[in-house]
N, C-alpha and C positions, 0 to 999 in steps of 0.2 A: 196695375190697371192702365197706366199710361201707355205701356207697350201694347196692350190689347186694343185700346182706343186708336192708337196710331196705325196698327195693322188693319183694323176694320175701316178706318177713315179713308184709307187708300182704295177701297173697293168702289168700283163704278160699273154697274151692269144693270140692265133693265129688269132682270129677274133676281136681283139681290137687294135686300132692303138697305137703305142708307142710314148710317148712324147719325142721330141728331146731336148727341152730346153725352155727357155723364154728370151724375149728381153724386156728391160726396158728403158724408156725414163724418166730419173729422172727429167729433166727440165720441162717436160710437165705433169709429174705425172701419166703416163700411162705405161702399160706393156702388152705384148702379149705372149701367150703360142704358141710354135712352134711344129707342128705335121708333121709326114712324109706324103708325097703325093705318090700316086700310079699311074703308067703310064696308066692304063686303065680307069682312071677317076672315077666318081661316079657311083653308081648302075644304075641310070636312063640312063646315057650316054652309059654305057656298054650294057644294055638290048636293047637299040635302035640301037646299032652299027652293029648288025647282027641278023639273024633269028635263035636264040638259041632254042634248043629243050627243052621240058618240064623238063627232068631230070636235065639239066644244070641250069635251072631257079630255080627249087626246091632246088638244092644243095646250091645256093646262100641264099635262105631263111633259110636253115639249118645252114649256117655259121652265119647269123645275130642272129638267135635264140640262138645259142651256145654262141656268144659273150655277148648277153644280159643276158643270164642265169648266166654267169660268173660275170657280174657286179652286178646283183641282189642278188647273193649269197655271196658277199663280206661282211666283218665285219668292219664297218657298210655297209649295202647295198648301192649301188650307182644307183640312178635314172638318166638316160640319159637326159630326159626332152624335147628333140626335135628330136626324132627319125624319119627319113624320108629317102627316096632314095638319096637325095642330100647330106646326112651326112653319107653315106656308100660308102667306096672306094672299088675298085676291083683290087687286085694285079696281078702281072705277071703270077701267077698260077691260075688265075680266081677264087680266093677265096675272099669272102666279108670280109671287115674290118670296124668295127664301128669307126667313127671319130667325130670330132667337139663336144667337151665336153663343149662348151660355156654355156650350160644351165644345165650341170650335177650338181648333188648335192648328198651328203651322208646323210643317215637317221640315226639319233642317236637312242639309245635304247628307249628313251621316245617317239619316233615317230616324233620328230621334225626334220626339215631339217637344214643341214649346207649349207647355200647358197654359191654357188661358184661365178658365175657371173650373177646370177639372171635369172628369167624366160624369155625365148624368144621363146616359142613354136610357131609353125606355124599353122595357122588356119585349113588348109585342113586335117592335120593329128591329130588335137587336139581332145581329148576325150570330151564328153559332160560336164563332171564335170569341166574341165578347162575353158570352155566357160561360165560356171556358176560362175566362180571366185575362184575355188579351186586351190591349188598349184599342180604342177606336182608330180606324185608319181609312184610307181612301176606299178600300174594298168593302168595308162595313157600311160606308155611305151608299155604295152601289147596291148592296143587299136591301137597304132601306128604300132605295129608289124603286126597286121591284115592288115593294109594298105601296109606294105612292101610286104606281100604275094600277095596282089592285084597287086601292081606295078611290081613285079618280073615276074608275069605270063602274065599280060595284056600289060605292057609297058606304062600304062596310069597313070597320077596323080589321086588322089582322086577327084571326082566331076570335071573331066577335062572339062566338057562342061558348068560348072556353074561359076559365079563370086563368090568372097569371101562371100558376103552377103547371096547369095542363098545357098552356101555351109554350112554356119553357121545354117541357118534355117533348112536345111535337117538333120544336125547332131543333133540339139536339139530336133527335132521331131522323131528322130530315123529312118528317111527315107534313108536307105543305099542302095547301088546298089543291084539289083536283080541278084544274082550270077547265078541262073539257066538259065538266058538268055545270059550268056557269054559262047561261044563255047569252048574257051580255058580252062576256069575254070572247066567246066563240065567234062573235061577229068580226073580231079583229085578231086573226090568228097570228099575224106578225108580232103584235104586242104580247100575245101569250108566249110566243117563243122567246121574246126578249126578257120577259119576266123570269122564265126558267133559267136563262143565262145569269141574270142578276142573283138568283137564288142558288147558284152553284155552291156546294159545300166547300170546294177547293177555291180559295181566294184567288189563286192564279188563273182560274178559268172564268172568272167574272169579267165582263167587258169594262173598259174604262168609260168614264162619263161622256167623253167626246163621241165615242162610238154609239152609246145609247142615244145621245142627242141627234146624231146623224140619222140613225134608223127611224126614230120617232118623227123627225122632221119630214120624212118621206110619207108619213101617214096623214100629216096635216093637210087638209084641203085648202 
């Protein structure tokens, strides 16, 4: 845990939560990392709390992309591992902040992971390679970032009308939502195109976080 705390304590970015400290129960042999909480709750709660306009929603996506780019460009890079709306807080200035690094991991120069608290990704946001048994990586974070775009604009979970088993089948078959049929998404075609890139089945064809942030920043008014 000391290594994890040290790694996260070095993080300093507007869109990444700051670790407050950690609590250890020596008798039970367990410890918890403590992160700040924001009064607006998580991204899903915030989006559903009011009828936010598209620029406000896209601004939140820009925040998440900026925070993820910061993590991915660290030395060594940090893979979040379980990116989803429930793990993104919204602060009092309506800015998105990435939190819950329970599945985060650093990548060594050899390409191997320094596991922090182990993989605990969530099925609906999981990239196909994770469902196939691979470990989380930077590319699987990008897949999840595509779903953050979806959630921020539509207010819906991935595959919100499907159970987990049906969702897994759709992911592995590449049967993703038809963006063209969503009235909200069609208002921002550039974001739709970016989501498709994030959902590329070939991890080599997915954009890096910095590219996503660059493209989304052009959409923010």
